[in-house]
Phi, psi and omega in degrees: 000126181275152179269154180240146176240132178245135181256070179273125181082005175266143171282168177300317179296317178299317178297313181300314176302317179294315181296319180298316181292324177296314181298317181296317177297319177297314178300316175302318184292312190265345180226067183295339182283344178287142181311121179284328179286145184254026181291146186291147180291146180252145178274166177306316182298316179300315181295317177302321180290320183294316186263351176074042178231168174279166175299319176297324180293318180296320177301318179297315178305314183294317180298327179279000185062030179273324178238135184277137175225152181241127183263113180264010183160178183296335182237002184247104178247133181224159178234159177242134185305316182298316176295317180303314182299318181297313184298315180295319178299316178297320178296315182295324178295319177295319178295318182286335180281345184267000000 
């Protein structure tokens, strides 16, 4: 028997917020490997500007697994700021320890 939820006394915004939070919790539970942080994806151009390198240099960093990239399709490549910050921090730590 399935359960029913009624939104009596909820505004549309409150109902939307409730549904969004339920969906996010379900995604976290059933797909834990998916990025938990909700930062917006960054383009190659944005990342190059942030870390101060050219697109070919960024591509080399990705090929060397120094910087993480997510391929969302054959022509859609994105980065996440939180991961980029971690990668840059790791690179900086490696440089200073050598």
